[in-house]
N, C-alpha and C positions, 0 to 999 in steps of 0.2 A: 414800671418800666419794662419793656419787652427784652427778652434775652436774645443774644446773638444766635444766628443759625448754628446748629451742631448736628453731629452724626449720632445715630442710635442704631440698634439692631432689632430686627423683627425676625426671630428665628435665625436663619443663616443670611438673611438679606440686610444689606446696609441701607439705611434710610436717612433722609435729611429732615430735621425738624426746624421749622422756621415760623415766626409770627407773621400771619397774614391778617392785616387789620388788627382786630383785638383778639384773635384766636390763634392758638398754636396748632400748626398743621403738619402732618407727616407726609413727605413727598417720596414717591417711588423714584429710584434712580435707574436710568438706562444702564445696560452693561458697559457701554462706552464711558459714561459719566462715572460709574463706580470704578472702572479701571483707572480713569484719570485720578480720582481721589486716592486710590490705593498707590498709584505711582508716586503721588505726592506725599506718601506715608501718613495719610489720614486714616483713622479708624475710630470707632465709637469709643469714647464720647467727645471726640475732638471738635473744637469750635471751627467753623468754616468761615473764612473772610467774606464779608458782604459782597465784594466784587465778584468772587467766585460763585457764591450762592445765586446771586441775581443773574449772572451769565448762564448758569446751568438751567435756571427756570426759563429764561428767554430762548435758549437754544433747544429746549425740549428734552434736556437731559435729566431734569427733575420735574416730575408732574404729580398732580394730585390723583389719587386712585379713581375718583369719579370723573376725571378729565378737568381741564381748565383752559381758560384763555390766558396764555402765557403773559401777554402784555398787562392784563388786569392784575394778575397775581404779582408780577414783578413790581408794578407800581404800588401795590399794597403791602409789600414786604416792609415790616416795621422793626425797629430795634436792631436792625442789621448793621448799623454803622459802628457799633461798639465791638469790643473783643479783639480778635486776632487780625493782624494786618498781613496781606499777601506778600510773600517774599518775591524777589526778582525772578527766581527760578520758577515759582508757582505761576507768576504772570506769563512767563515765557511758555510754559507747558499749556496753560489755559489758552493762550493765543494759538498755539499749534492745534489744539483740540477744536477750537472754534473755526479755524481756517479750513479744516477738513469736513465741515458739516454743510449740509444744504438745509437751511432753516425754513420754517413756514414763511411765505412771502409777506403775510400781514404783520409779522414780528420783525422782519429784517431791519427796517429803519429804526425801530426801538432798540434793537441789539447794537446797531451801529452807533446810536446816540450814547448808549451805555459805555461802549468802548471809547468814544471820543471824550467822555466826561470823567474817565478813570485813568489810572496809571497803565491800564491795558494798552492805551494808545501808543505807548513807547515800544511795544512789541508787535502791534497789529494795526495795519491800515484798515480803517472801517470799510473801505471800498473792496478789500479782499474777501469780505464776507459775502456768501452767495445764498440766494433764495432757491427754493425748489424749482420754480419755473425757469429761472436763469440756467440752472444746471441741466434741466431737461432739454432746453433749447441747444445747449452746447453739445449734449450727447446726440441729439437729432442731427446736428450739423456734421458730427463725426461720422455717424451712420450713413448720411447721404454721400459723404466723400468716399466711402468704401465702395 
C-alpha cells in the first residue's frame, strides 16, 4: 500500500514526496507553494492531505525535476487518500492560493473538477480559477483601456 504524501528536506529545500503510479517521486515546490505550506505550519516530515497535494500538482506548485504533465501526474497520484485530513483553515488558505494563480490552460478544467469533487468547493467556486490565456486577455483589455 502506498504512503500518503509527505514533506521532506533536500538540503535547505522543502520537497513533497508522493506515490505516482507504483513509484515514490520527489516533487520540487515553487516558492509560493512552499510559503503556503509553511503558513499552514507544515514542515518535514509532515503528511500533506491528498486534497492539498493534488491541488499543488495541478496548479504547478509541485513539479517533478524533469518536468511533467500535471494532469497525468495528478491522475496517477496513489495512496494519497489516507493519512491527514485538511482542516477548514487549510482549505480556506488553499482556496486563496489557487484563486491567485493563472494555471496552464490545459490543466484548468481538471483543477476545477478537483475543486468540485472535494471539500475545497465550500471555499472556492471552480469558475473563480483562471487560466493563463484568460488572465492575459484580461491584462490586454486593461492595457487597451489605458
